[in-house]
C-alpha positions, 0 to 999 in steps of 0.5 A: 481521362481529363486530369483534375484542375486545382480547383477540382483537387481542392473541392476534393479535399475539402469534402473530405475534411468536412466528412471526417469532421462530421464522423469524429463529431458523431463519434464524440457525441456518442461517448458516455458521460455517466461516471460510476460510483466506483470511479469516483471512490477510487478517484477519491482515494488517490487523491487522499493518498496523494494528501496524506503522502504530501502531509507525511513528507511535510511532517518529516520535513518539520521533524528533520528541522526540530532535530537539528535546532535541537543538536544546535542549542543543545549544551554538551556540559549540561546534558541536553544533548545527552538528553536529546540522544536518548530521545533519538534512540528511543525514536529508533527503537520505535522505527526499527520495530524492536519495542511494543507498539500500540495505536489505532489502525485496520485489521484485516482477515484473509483465509482460504475459499469457503466454497468447495472445489469446482471439480478441473479447478486449480486448488491453488485458486482456493487458497492464500499463498504468501504472495497474497500476504506480502502484496496485501502488506504492502498495500497497508505499507504505501497506506501509510502504516507504522507498524504491521503483524500477521498473526502476532508477528511483527513484519519490518522491512527487509527482515521479515521472511514470509514463504509458503509452507503447503497450506500455511504460511513461514513466518522467519521460521514460525509457521502459522495457519489461516484465517491470517489477522493482519494488523497495521497501526496508522490513519484508520481511515486511510488504511480502511480505503486503501484495503477496501479500494477496487483496486486494492489487493484484498478487493482483488481476493475478495473477487476470487472468492477468497474470505476477506474481512476488513475493520478498524480500531481505535486501539491495537498492539503489536508486539517486538520484532523477535527474530535478531536482525541481522545483515548478510552483506551490508556493513558499516563504512568507517570514516 
């Protein structure tokens, strides 16, 4: 067999490159340019979430600047510093959950599936578990909820315990049964979007046949956290 000349090798290479380019063009040309309304809604929610997060950080920055200015201008002898500190204590009480609060927000209702259990299915797939409530609460927290309660019980970070107790849920030692009414104070539009978007855990529960309902409210009242706040390991370090 005769060896290929350099011109022959180049010809074969160019031929293969041309064939590859045509194939790639055909593949790219068959991609469906259609974007579903669901995709648009999802992207819109993500953009809105980023905008709200940026707005929240900007507000926090401005609040810190105001606090620093208040501390610098406060005169100890005139009592202004005392007034600033009392205002700070009031804000910390609100943030820590030890006082009753009110404001606009959303109400998310979740409960066990209404359909009868199909023979052979796992009954656990038809009931609400503790992890389901935790995931819904996390969605609302990530959406900027400033206060959250389940069946009237205040939920605060690092303290609230949510555990399964058979067909009921145990929250900080108290037993609650369905339906589970989750109230969250914050931006109504954003909280509603976070609880109803295709990526939300509430939507996931609905797809599994569990009952879910999301409503907005211009006025919600959430009680103070009643359980004494205790830290088992964390201690204050003295300077």
